[in-house]
Each structure stands twice: as C-alpha cells, then as structure tokens.
MIKEGU-969332 format. One record per residue (C-alpha): x, y, z. Coordinates in nm, 3 decimals, always signed. Last residue first. Example, Ala and Ser with C-alpha at 12.3 -4.5 7.8 and 13.67 -1.06 7.14 Angstrom:
% MIKEGU-969332
(r (+1.367 -0.106 +0.714))
(r (+1.230 -0.450 +0.780))
***
This chain:
% MIKEGU-969332
(r (+1.407 -3.277 +2.414))
(r (+1.569 -3.020 +2.190))
(r (+1.509 -2.647 +2.215))
(r (+1.386 -2.350 +2.011))
(r (+1.200 -2.048 +2.150))
(r (+1.451 -1.990 +2.430))
(r (+1.617 -1.685 +2.276))
(r (+1.394 -1.494 +2.033))
(r (+1.309 -1.590 +1.676))
(r (+1.286 -1.317 +1.411))
(r (+0.999 -1.063 +1.384))
(r (+1.080 -0.831 +1.091))
(r (+1.194 -1.114 +0.863))
(r (+0.833 -1.232 +0.846))
(r (+0.767 -1.607 +0.864))
(r (+0.671 -1.793 +0.548))
(r (+0.375 -2.020 +0.474))
(r (+0.420 -2.205 +0.146))
(r (+0.435 -2.560 +0.281))
(r (+0.373 -2.715 -0.065))
(r (+0.238 -3.069 -0.042))
(r (+0.108 -3.039 +0.313))
(r (-0.064 -2.709 +0.234))
(r (-0.235 -2.842 -0.080))
(r (-0.370 -3.151 +0.095))
(r (-0.479 -2.940 +0.392))
(r (-0.663 -2.689 +0.174))
(r (-0.838 -2.962 -0.022))
(r (-0.941 -3.147 +0.294))
(r (-1.064 -2.826 +0.452))
(r (-1.279 -2.765 +0.145))
(r (-1.433 -3.113 +0.156))
(r (-1.518 -3.107 +0.526))
(r (-1.634 -2.744 +0.503))
(r (-1.903 -2.823 +0.240))
(r (-2.172 -2.690 +0.474))
(r (-2.316 -2.451 +0.215))
(r (-2.167 -2.489 -0.133))
(r (-1.795 -2.444 -0.206))
(r (-1.514 -2.190 -0.206))
(r (-1.143 -2.279 -0.191))
(r (-0.934 -1.964 -0.162))
(r (-0.571 -1.915 -0.266))
(r (-0.319 -1.710 -0.075))
(r (-0.044 -1.466 -0.167))
(r (+0.228 -1.354 +0.071))
(r (+0.448 -1.047 +0.021))
(r (+0.820 -1.092 -0.044))
(r (+0.826 -0.807 -0.305))
(r (+0.894 -1.071 -0.572))
(r (+0.565 -1.226 -0.463))
(r (+0.518 -1.504 -0.213))
(r (+0.357 -1.847 -0.219))
(r (+0.021 -2.025 -0.191))
(r (-0.089 -1.969 +0.170))
(r (-0.434 -2.122 +0.250))
(r (-0.786 -1.977 +0.263))
(r (-1.112 -2.167 +0.314))
(r (-1.443 -2.022 +0.192))
(r (-1.783 -2.138 +0.314))
(r (-2.111 -2.027 +0.149))
(r (-2.353 -1.764 +0.287))
(r (-2.436 -1.676 -0.077))
(r (-2.405 -1.304 +0.003))
(r (-2.109 -1.368 +0.232))
(r (-1.922 -1.602 -0.004))
(r (-1.968 -1.353 -0.288))
(r (-1.814 -1.080 -0.070))
(r (-1.469 -1.234 -0.123))
(r (-1.445 -1.154 -0.494))
(r (-1.249 -0.832 -0.455))
(r (-1.129 -0.535 -0.654))
(r (-0.852 -0.372 -0.450))
(r (-0.953 -0.088 -0.224))
(r (-1.080 +0.258 -0.304))
(r (-1.068 +0.492 -0.007))
(r (-1.327 +0.767 +0.024))
(r (-1.289 +0.986 +0.333))
(r (-0.913 +1.000 +0.367))
(r (-0.838 +1.210 +0.675))
(r (-0.743 +0.932 +0.916))
(r (-0.527 +0.770 +0.646))
(r (-0.291 +1.065 +0.609))
(r (+0.015 +0.843 +0.648))
(r (-0.123 +0.631 +0.359))
(r (-0.007 +0.276 +0.421))
(r (+0.144 +0.103 +0.117))
(r (-0.109 -0.133 -0.041))
(r (-0.145 -0.502 +0.032))
(r (-0.073 -0.716 -0.276))
(r (-0.336 -0.752 -0.544))
(r (-0.640 -0.959 -0.643))
(r (-0.691 -1.089 -0.292))
(r (-0.809 -1.446 -0.228))
(r (-0.664 -1.581 -0.554))
(r (-0.934 -1.818 -0.684))
(r (-1.050 -2.176 -0.647))
(r (-1.408 -2.300 -0.693))
(r (-1.537 -2.625 -0.548))
(r (-1.691 -2.958 -0.649))
(r (-1.696 -2.887 -1.021))
(r (-1.947 -3.020 -1.273))
(r (-1.903 -2.728 -1.514))
(r (-2.272 -2.639 -1.534))
(r (-2.320 -2.745 -1.171))
(r (-2.055 -2.507 -1.042))
(r (-2.181 -2.212 -1.245))
(r (-2.539 -2.288 -1.142))
(r (-2.438 -2.301 -0.777))
(r (-2.284 -1.956 -0.812))
(r (-2.582 -1.810 -1.000))
(r (-2.829 -1.968 -0.758))
(r (-2.655 -1.813 -0.459))
(r (-2.651 -1.475 -0.632))
(r (-3.025 -1.503 -0.705))
(r (-3.100 -1.628 -0.355))
(r (-2.927 -1.325 -0.201))
(r (-3.113 -1.087 -0.430))
(r (-3.458 -1.239 -0.383))
(r (-3.566 -1.228 -0.020))
(r (-3.296 -1.009 +0.132))
(r (-3.233 -0.783 -0.167))
(r (-3.604 -0.739 -0.233))
(r (-3.674 -0.679 +0.138))
(r (-3.404 -0.413 +0.154))
(r (-3.503 -0.228 -0.163))
(r (-3.872 -0.240 -0.068))
(r (-3.846 -0.079 +0.276))
(r (-3.932 -0.291 +0.581))
(r (-3.572 -0.264 +0.699))
(r (-3.641 +0.086 +0.824))
(r (-3.550 +0.396 +0.620))
(r (-3.214 +0.553 +0.697))
(r (-3.160 +0.840 +0.940))
(r (-2.956 +0.637 +1.188))
(r (-2.774 +0.480 +0.896))
(r (-2.665 +0.824 +0.776))
(r (-2.521 +0.909 +1.117))
(r (-2.350 +0.569 +1.132))
(r (-2.196 +0.630 +0.792))
(r (-2.075 +0.974 +0.902))
(r (-1.931 +0.794 +1.202))
(r (-1.712 +0.555 +1.008))
(r (-1.635 +0.779 +0.709))
(r (-1.406 +1.010 +0.906))
(r (-1.156 +0.740 +1.010))
(r (-1.129 +0.792 +1.382))
(r (-0.863 +1.022 +1.528))
(r (-0.627 +0.831 +1.748))
(r (-0.644 +0.897 +2.120))
(r (-0.473 +1.133 +2.365))
(r (-0.701 +1.396 +2.225))
(r (-0.634 +1.370 +1.851))
(r (-0.857 +1.607 +1.655))
(r (-1.222 +1.612 +1.547))
(r (-1.346 +1.382 +1.822))
(r (-1.702 +1.511 +1.848))
(r (-1.797 +1.310 +1.540))
(r (-1.750 +0.987 +1.730))
(r (-1.981 +1.073 +2.017))
(r (-2.259 +1.191 +1.782))
(r (-2.217 +0.887 +1.558))
(r (-2.235 +0.650 +1.854))
(r (-2.558 +0.815 +1.969))
(r (-2.702 +0.784 +1.617))
(r (-2.594 +0.420 +1.597))
(r (-2.809 +0.353 +1.904))
(r (-2.766 +0.249 +2.270))
(r (-2.457 +0.442 +2.369))
(r (-2.293 +0.332 +2.696))
(r (-2.390 +0.459 +3.043))
(r (-2.558 +0.137 +3.153))
(r (-2.389 -0.194 +3.063))
(r (-2.421 -0.362 +2.725))
(r (-2.689 -0.600 +2.593))
(r (-2.893 -0.317 +2.437))
(r (-2.589 -0.224 +2.231))
(r (-2.624 -0.553 +2.043))
(r (-2.994 -0.520 +1.957))
(r (-2.965 -0.150 +1.870))
(r (-2.662 -0.239 +1.660))
(r (-2.851 -0.492 +1.448))
(r (-3.140 -0.250 +1.410))
(r (-2.924 +0.023 +1.252))
(r (-2.716 -0.227 +1.056))
(r (-3.034 -0.359 +0.888))
(r (-3.032 -0.087 +0.623))
(r (-2.696 -0.220 +0.511))
(r (-2.908 -0.461 +0.309))
(r (-2.949 -0.213 +0.023))
(r (-2.567 -0.194 -0.014))
(r (-2.507 -0.570 -0.002))
(r (-2.755 -0.677 -0.269))
(r (-2.731 -0.483 -0.597))
(r (-2.430 -0.262 -0.526))
(r (-2.217 -0.523 -0.356))
(r (-2.354 -0.818 -0.555))
(r (-2.227 -0.688 -0.889))
(r (-1.987 -0.979 -0.943))
(r (-2.256 -1.232 -0.852))
(r (-2.521 -1.083 -1.082))
(r (-2.261 -1.054 -1.358))
(r (-2.208 -1.431 -1.370))
(r (-1.877 -1.544 -1.219))
(r (-1.590 -1.622 -1.450))
(r (-1.435 -1.956 -1.536))
(r (-1.109 -1.986 -1.731))
(r (-0.994 -2.321 -1.602))
(r (-1.167 -2.648 -1.518))
(r (-0.892 -2.808 -1.312))
(r (-0.873 -3.178 -1.227))
(r (-0.678 -3.212 -0.903))
(r (-0.419 -3.489 -0.881))
(r (-0.166 -3.335 -0.645))
(r (+0.046 -3.219 -0.938))
(r (-0.262 -3.044 -1.074))
(r (-0.292 -2.843 -0.753))
(r (+0.076 -2.752 -0.780))
(r (+0.025 -2.632 -1.138))
(r (-0.265 -2.419 -1.014))
(r (-0.042 -2.274 -0.743))
(r (+0.208 -2.159 -1.006))
(r (-0.074 -1.977 -1.184))
(r (-0.173 -1.812 -0.856))
(r (+0.183 -1.699 -0.785))
(r (+0.211 -1.540 -1.130))
(r (-0.133 -1.376 -1.109))
(r (-0.045 -1.223 -0.770))
(r (+0.275 -1.088 -0.925))
(r (+0.092 -0.952 -1.230))
(r (-0.146 -0.746 -1.009))
(r (-0.492 -0.648 -1.140))
(r (-0.448 -0.867 -1.448))
(r (-0.698 -1.132 -1.342))
(r (-0.996 -0.958 -1.185))
(r (-1.228 -1.256 -1.257))
(r (-1.032 -1.571 -1.344))
(r (-1.208 -1.832 -1.129))
(r (-1.065 -2.183 -1.164))
(r (-1.330 -2.453 -1.116))
(r (-1.201 -2.751 -0.921))
(r (-1.274 -3.118 -0.989))
(r (-1.111 -3.331 -0.717))
(r (-0.951 -3.647 -0.856))
(r (-0.669 -3.647 -0.602))
(r (-0.708 -3.330 -0.399))
(r (-0.782 -3.511 -0.072))
(r (-0.456 -3.707 -0.093))
(r (-0.300 -3.555 +0.219))
(r (-0.616 -3.614 +0.420))
(r (-0.775 -3.372 +0.665))
(r (-1.136 -3.490 +0.685))
(r (-1.072 -3.671 +1.015))
(r (-0.976 -3.328 +1.159))
(r (-1.327 -3.184 +1.139))
(r (-1.416 -3.250 +1.502))
(r (-1.729 -3.101 +1.658))
(r (-1.909 -3.151 +1.329))
(r (-2.197 -2.954 +1.181))
(r (-2.472 -3.074 +0.949))
(r (-2.727 -3.232 +1.182))
(r (-2.842 -2.889 +1.300))
(r (-2.659 -2.626 +1.093))
(r (-2.978 -2.444 +0.987))
(r (-3.057 -2.388 +1.356))
(r (-2.749 -2.166 +1.367))
(r (-2.947 -1.892 +1.188))
(r (-3.172 -1.852 +1.493))
(r (-2.890 -1.709 +1.708))
(r (-3.000 -1.699 +2.072))
(r (-3.091 -2.069 +2.068))
(r (-2.728 -2.148 +1.970))
(r (-2.676 -2.461 +1.759))
(r (-2.316 -2.582 +1.740))
(r (-1.972 -2.502 +1.603))
(r (-1.685 -2.328 +1.785))
(r (-1.478 -2.626 +1.900))
(r (-1.486 -2.779 +1.554))
(r (-1.355 -2.457 +1.399))
(r (-1.063 -2.441 +1.643))
(r (-0.942 -2.788 +1.543))
(r (-0.969 -2.696 +1.174))
(r (-0.773 -2.374 +1.222))
(r (-0.494 -2.574 +1.385))
(r (-0.489 -2.836 +1.110))
(r (-0.489 -2.576 +0.833))
(r (-0.180 -2.413 +0.979))
(r (-0.082 -2.065 +1.107))
(r (-0.431 -1.986 +1.227))
(r (-0.753 -1.794 +1.168))
(r (-1.085 -1.906 +1.310))
(r (-1.431 -1.778 +1.217))
(r (-1.708 -1.538 +1.303))
(r (-1.994 -1.475 +1.065))
(r (-2.178 -1.175 +0.929))
(r (-2.366 -1.158 +0.596))
(r (-2.728 -1.140 +0.713))
(r (-2.599 -0.986 +1.036))
(r (-2.471 -0.674 +0.863))
(r (-2.211 -0.530 +1.104))
(r (-2.258 -0.696 +1.439))
(r (-2.042 -0.706 +1.752))
(r (-1.990 -1.075 +1.824))
(r (-2.179 -1.177 +2.136))
(r (-2.422 -1.398 +1.949))
(r (-2.289 -1.475 +1.601))
(r (-2.300 -1.849 +1.663))
(r (-2.089 -2.061 +1.428))
(r (-2.220 -2.287 +1.148))
(r (-2.499 -2.043 +1.065))
(r (-2.319 -1.865 +0.782))
(r (-2.103 -2.134 +0.623))
(r (-1.753 -2.082 +0.752))
(r (-1.498 -1.814 +0.661))
(r (-1.187 -2.009 +0.751))
(r (-0.841 -1.854 +0.748))
(r (-0.485 -1.977 +0.710))
(r (-0.197 -1.730 +0.721))
(r (+0.001 -1.521 +0.472))
(r (-0.047 -1.174 +0.619))
(r (-0.230 -1.010 +0.328))
(r (-0.414 -1.335 +0.254))
(r (-0.540 -1.402 +0.604))
(r (-0.617 -1.030 +0.638))
(r (-0.836 -1.036 +0.323))
(r (-0.998 -1.368 +0.420))
(r (-1.123 -1.290 +0.767))
(r (-1.271 -0.950 +0.677))
(r (-1.396 -1.058 +0.336))
(r (-1.746 -0.910 +0.306))
(r (-1.900 -0.955 +0.651))
(r (-1.628 -1.161 +0.819))
(r (-1.515 -1.198 +1.177))
(r (-1.173 -1.297 +1.304))
(r (-1.035 -1.515 +1.578))
(r (-0.673 -1.618 +1.623))
(r (-0.460 -1.927 +1.678))
(r (-0.089 -2.011 +1.709))
(r (-0.009 -1.700 +1.912))
(r (+0.218 -1.395 +1.875))
(r (+0.355 -1.580 +1.574))
(r (+0.450 -1.268 +1.372))
(r (+0.214 -1.393 +1.099))
(r (-0.045 -1.465 +1.368))
(r (-0.024 -1.110 +1.502))
(r (-0.052 -0.964 +1.151))
(r (-0.363 -1.169 +1.074))
(r (-0.536 -1.099 +1.404))
(r (-0.438 -0.733 +1.369))
(r (-0.599 -0.716 +1.024))
(r (-0.938 -0.860 +1.115))
(r (-1.111 -0.568 +0.938))
(r (-0.910 -0.562 +0.742))
(r (-0.596 -0.559 +0.534))
(r (-0.253 -0.580 +0.706))
(r (-0.141 -0.238 +0.578))
(r (+0.198 -0.188 +0.415))
(r (+0.511 -0.006 +0.527))
(r (+0.551 -0.267 +0.800))
(r (+0.637 -0.528 +0.535))
(r (+0.588 -0.892 +0.630))
(r (+0.449 -0.798 +0.972))
(r (+0.178 -0.578 +0.818))
(r (+0.119 -0.278 +1.041))
(r (-0.175 -0.190 +1.266))
(r (-0.276 +0.175 +1.243))
(r (-0.431 +0.362 +1.534))
(r (-0.510 +0.193 +1.863))
(r (-0.862 +0.285 +1.973))
(r (-0.943 +0.527 +1.691))
(r (-0.898 +0.238 +1.449))
(r (-0.694 +0.138 +1.143))
(r (-0.645 -0.217 +1.010))
(r (-0.689 -0.141 +0.638))
(r (-1.045 -0.257 +0.555))
(r (-1.231 +0.058 +0.654))
(r (-1.537 -0.029 +0.862))
(r (-1.532 -0.326 +1.102))
(r (-1.663 -0.116 +1.394))
(r (-1.330 +0.068 +1.372))
(r (-1.093 -0.146 +1.170))
(r (-0.952 -0.404 +1.405))
(r (-0.704 -0.424 +1.691))
(r (-0.645 -0.723 +1.913))
(r (-0.788 -0.863 +2.234))
(r (-0.526 -1.076 +2.404))
(r (-0.428 -1.419 +2.536))
(r (-0.768 -1.590 +2.532))
(r (-0.642 -1.922 +2.670))
(r (-0.787 -2.244 +2.527))
(r (-0.907 -2.520 +2.759))
(r (-1.195 -2.662 +2.554))
(r (-1.431 -2.474 +2.786))
(r (-1.238 -2.159 +2.699))
(r (-1.300 -2.220 +2.329))
(r (-1.670 -2.280 +2.386))
(r (-1.702 -1.966 +2.597))
(r (-1.534 -1.755 +2.330))
(r (-1.772 -1.896 +2.066))
(r (-2.070 -1.835 +2.296))
(r (-1.968 -1.468 +2.341))
(r (-1.843 -1.420 +2.695))
(r (-2.059 -1.252 +2.958))
(r (-2.160 -0.918 +3.106))
(r (-1.955 -0.728 +2.850))
(r (-1.696 -0.472 +2.963))
(r (-1.740 -0.156 +2.755))
(r (-1.474 +0.094 +2.859))
(r (-1.332 +0.162 +2.511))
(r (-1.680 +0.170 +2.357))
(r (-1.658 +0.517 +2.197))
(r (-1.277 +0.484 +2.172))
(r (-1.343 +0.236 +1.891))
(r (-1.172 -0.087 +1.786))
(r (-1.496 -0.283 +1.829))
(r (-1.462 -0.196 +2.197))
(r (-1.484 -0.523 +2.386))
(r (-1.331 -0.474 +2.729))
(r (-1.161 -0.773 +2.897))
(r (-1.279 -1.031 +3.152))
(r (-1.632 -1.089 +3.022))
(r (-1.512 -1.124 +2.664))
(r (-1.745 -1.025 +2.379))
(r (-1.583 -1.072 +2.038))
(r (-1.549 -0.740 +1.853))
(r (-1.189 -0.685 +1.962))
(r (-1.053 -0.970 +1.750))
(r (-0.934 -1.250 +1.974))
(r (-0.572 -1.369 +1.975))
(r (-0.561 -1.726 +2.110))
(r (-0.320 -1.909 +2.341))
(r (-0.336 -2.293 +2.347))
(r (-0.342 -2.436 +2.700))
(r (-0.591 -2.710 +2.613))
(r (-0.694 -2.679 +2.250))
(r (-0.633 -3.048 +2.173))
(r (-0.889 -3.129 +2.445))
(r (-0.891 -3.186 +2.822))
(r (-0.550 -3.357 +2.822))
(r (-0.482 -3.542 +3.145))
(r (-0.657 -3.526 +3.481))
(r (-0.382 -3.468 +3.737))
(r (-0.087 -3.344 +3.532))
(r (-0.301 -3.167 +3.270))
(r (-0.508 -3.003 +3.544))
(r (-0.199 -2.861 +3.711))
(r (-0.072 -2.722 +3.381))
(r (-0.418 -2.579 +3.313))
(r (-0.409 -2.388 +3.642))
(r (-0.067 -2.248 +3.552))
(r (-0.193 -2.138 +3.209))
(r (-0.493 -1.962 +3.364))
(r (-0.263 -1.777 +3.602))
(r (-0.044 -1.678 +3.308))
(r (-0.337 -1.546 +3.105))
(r (-0.505 -1.359 +3.393))
(r (-0.387 -1.015 +3.285))
(r (-0.529 -1.073 +2.936))
(r (-0.347 -0.824 +2.717))
(r (-0.562 -0.547 +2.571))
(r (-0.530 -0.351 +2.245))
(r (-0.267 -0.569 +2.080))
(r (-0.178 -0.532 +1.710))
(r (+0.059 -0.236 +1.692))
(r (+0.319 -0.389 +1.460))
(r (+0.594 -0.189 +1.628))
(r (+0.872 -0.313 +1.392))
(r (+1.101 -0.324 +1.696))
(r (+0.890 -0.211 +1.991))
(r (+0.516 -0.181 +2.054))
(r (+0.423 -0.518 +1.907))
(r (+0.766 -0.671 +1.845))
(r (+0.954 -0.744 +2.166))
(r (+0.670 -0.736 +2.417))
(r (+0.445 -0.942 +2.187))
(r (+0.725 -1.193 +2.139))
(r (+0.780 -1.214 +2.514))
(r (+0.407 -1.269 +2.568))
(r (+0.426 -1.561 +2.324))
(r (+0.716 -1.722 +2.511))
(r (+0.548 -1.660 +2.848))
(r (+0.232 -1.835 +2.728))
(r (+0.439 -2.139 +2.628))
(r (+0.617 -2.137 +2.964))
(r (+0.283 -2.136 +3.149))
(r (+0.145 -2.405 +2.920))
(r (+0.443 -2.617 +3.016))
(r (+0.720 -2.753 +2.797))
(r (+0.964 -3.046 +2.801))
(r (+0.740 -3.267 +3.014))
(r (+0.680 -3.510 +2.728))
(r (+0.309 -3.427 +2.726))
(r (+0.389 -3.057 +2.707))
(r (+0.617 -3.114 +2.408))
(r (+0.361 -3.332 +2.231))
(r (+0.083 -3.082 +2.308))
(r (+0.282 -2.798 +2.153))
(r (+0.377 -2.999 +1.844))
(r (+0.015 -3.099 +1.785))
(r (-0.120 -2.746 +1.833))
(r (+0.128 -2.588 +1.596))
(r (+0.494 -2.517 +1.639))
(r (+0.672 -2.373 +1.336))
(r (+0.818 -2.056 +1.486))
(r (+0.798 -2.201 +1.837))
(r (+1.055 -2.466 +1.747))
(r (+1.053 -2.780 +1.961))
(r (+1.310 -3.030 +1.848))
(r (+1.269 -3.401 +1.905))
(r (+1.505 -3.680 +2.001))
(r (+1.388 -4.036 +1.935))
(r (+1.605 -4.093 +1.625))
(r (+1.905 -3.942 +1.803))
(r (+1.856 -4.202 +2.073))
(r (+1.686 -4.112 +2.396))
(r (+1.894 -4.136 +2.716))
(r (+1.848 -4.373 +3.011))
(r (+1.816 -4.686 +2.798))
(r (+2.161 -4.637 +2.650))
(r (+2.310 -4.583 +2.998))
(r (+2.153 -4.904 +3.121))
(r (+2.302 -5.096 +2.830))
(r (+2.644 -4.944 +2.888))
(r (+2.627 -5.032 +3.259))
(r (+2.529 -5.390 +3.180))
(r (+2.819 -5.421 +2.936))
(r (+3.068 -5.284 +3.189))
(r (+2.933 -5.515 +3.462))
(r (+2.973 -5.819 +3.234))
(r (+3.336 -5.728 +3.173))
(r (+3.457 -5.597 +2.841))
(r (+3.685 -5.833 +2.646))
(r (+4.054 -5.742 +2.610))
***
C-alpha cells in the first residue's frame, strides 16, 4: 500500500523540524572551551547565566567541601547579574567578542574595583582598589565575567599556594600535594574546571609552575606585552601578568584581549607595533612541521617520571614534523641567574611596593616596613591562618636594604639581564633553533608539609623558569602527559621577545595532536553539566 501524499508531506515536515543525528551536538562542561560555550549559547541551548550557575555549583561542591581545594577567597556577588545582562545584550546586539559571558578566576593580586585585592594576605584583606587593573578592565570590556578572586602565596612569596588569607590550597589531581605557586589556586581551580579561564602573574615561574603542577595551559608573555599597572608588584623588572586556561585556544583569546600600550606602564611601549589583539590566526595544526626546536636537558634526572613523560613528548613532537636538536644545556650565566641577577634586583621591591601601596585607600600600610610590622604581630592563629614566617621577615629586611642606586643592583639591571639574554639568544643562534623546549617543572609537586606555616627555609625543585623572566622572553606551557602517580607534566616552549605567535602555534599543534589534558578524579561531573542539543 503506497503512502498518501499527506503522509509523505507530514514525514518531510517532521524531518525538517528535528535535527538529524549528524547535526546534534553535545555540550560537556568538562571539555567545553570558549568556542563550545559560544556555540551552545548561539543555538539557544545555554545562557551565560546558566553557565555561571554551573561553575558556581562546582565551586560550592568542591572548593570548601569534597576535596576542599580551598581556592576561592572572594566570589563576585554580581556575577549572575552580569551574566543576565550579557544574555540580554547577546539577544539584542549579538556577540560582543569571543570572551563574552566567559567566567574568569583572577589571582588575588589583580586590582578589582568590586572585590578586595589582598595579595593573599590578611594585612590587605580589606583593600578595595579604586579601579580595575587595565588587564581586568580590558577583559570586562570584552564581556568576560570576573567570577572570583583566588588564593595565592602571600605577596607571591613561597611557591606552594599558602597564604594567611586562606591557608593552603590543594592540588586537584592529588589533594595531598601542593598546587605550586604563586598562582596555585588559579591552576587548581582551572584543573577542577571552576572556570575555563584564569589569570596569573609571574616573577620567576609563578604562572608556569602552577600550570604544570595542575596540568593546564599557561602563557608567560614577553615582559611589556601586558600592562603591569594594577597588579600587585614583586620585582617589576621580572613581573608580568598572563592568562591560564584549559586549552591553548582559550588562553590565546585571553592574551589578545589583554595586550596593548599602557601610558602608566612604560615597559609596554616596547610592544608598540609588535602586539596583536587576536593571536588565533597563528593557531595551526601543522605549525610544528619543519620547526627546529632545541631540547634543554638541564636538571634531567631530578624525577625519572618527569623525564619519561618528557622523552615521550619529544617523540610526539617529532611525529608532528619538528626537527629536534637534543642535548642542549644553558650556559652557566643563565643557570645561575637567581644568585647573580635576581637576588640583587630584589632591592627594587621596596620602591615597587611604595608605588603600589600609594594607590590604595587611606588606613592601609604604605611601606614594606609597615606591612612587616603588621605581619609579624600575628604570631598565632587568630581566626586567620598564620603567615609563612619568611614573608614578613623578608619585608623587614627589604625595608632596611640599600636603595636601588647601589652598585649590585645597577650592575644586575644594566648588565646582568643583558648577559643572560645574550647567552640564551647565543645558544639558539649557535644551533639555529627557533625555540627551546623543556619540562616546565623538573619534578612532580611535593606532598604538603602540615607544618608549612613554621618552615622558614623551604627548598623547592630546581627550576629553569626564571630564565624567561630575566631575559623577559615568552614561555608557553602545554600539558604533555601524566606520571605513574597520575600527576600532570607539561612542556614549555621558550623563544625570543615577541615570538608569541610562533610559540602559540607550536603549543596548539602539539595539543591538538595529543590532547594530554586530564581532569582530576577528585572533582567529577555534576548533574546538568552535559546535555545534547
């Protein structure tokens, strides 16, 4: 019996009313990046308000409960209202930028006019800046939502994610271990997918160590590419802010939004004509084909598991067409940069803090000596966490230190930095390589010492990350695999100043070929995070 014409027309209409299996998509918060989020919102299957609620639910479930990662200092009370306003704008005016409605975890040393900026310290717990840092303002102008301010090592000292403001942040992959520092809570929060994007700052490895320890992507940009105004200083000659994310694409989008010349930060003038507002065109899957990469082997043997993952990553780079020049080691002047260059230049911390503290409201300390006096008064927990003892003793010593006109400082600033820079460029030129690749951290994150607040001198893993700060060169970090202990390992691509386009291309090509990022077992999916549309 043949179907009637009406039956056939009804069947055709029904087929047009519902998407085919090929057209159906699945939204999965665990793997959702900026593109997937915007696709779902554009299709009407998700709103920015719902997205923000999903991330807030994860924070509620896992930050102070469950594994109690202890990353968030302050939640943005206006986050949901902001998301609703952005939903209305999207419907009436369209997509403002790829960052529209995207939640971000901001390290607690970025000035935010709507939330305190404490640097992880009880001393500045009530410090509400007059205005956003330029990088925060730029992200908000792009439509991003600053979801929370997250923990950090107190005033960026310590390297293990511990502060007097919040105590110890835990590593989401293994809560017995630290998340590295000083941007440790940004790294741990991203690993637990409390947000797709985060902000860190880096003076000697504080974006890259946490990116590695938590298995996420990080960008330590060329110093001068991003304004440092409104980011609490450490050593400004080495300081930079930078994005952290769960994918190279997402970090790249954030980087473009944060670049630009800032009249208040003279170093950014060096980026004029060299920065991009959109680096995504440089993300090509075949970027590694023919790329000559120098393989740095300093500190090999520190952790056999890190070495094993790194060696496997090198084979993967070769498989993507990279030409590896193996067995390279940095010249001694680069390896010894901490004692020869970085330590003498800590003399500028005193003046850097006077400049920053002078921008804060009345009633707050104005010098490192005042901060030291306040910090050293807290000798036992008083409803707060005891600060790491070395933080305020360092500030006290800095307050008594010679001015930055002394010979050791000026020699390090004028000659030491250039000598290290020349040594690195000379190594690259001698071997005709376009970038250097190395394991970001030489060993897995250490087990947390329960007596951490009383340990004065802590010896961390040997590290190469400070070389990028002294040279002011960019360094891009991408997940490379996991150890037998299920801890992530990352590789770093380091290149000359303003070589971000090339480095991001290498990182993206490697990421897309390997997909090594893993989600922690401690923070599993929650109901409603996955749906078809």
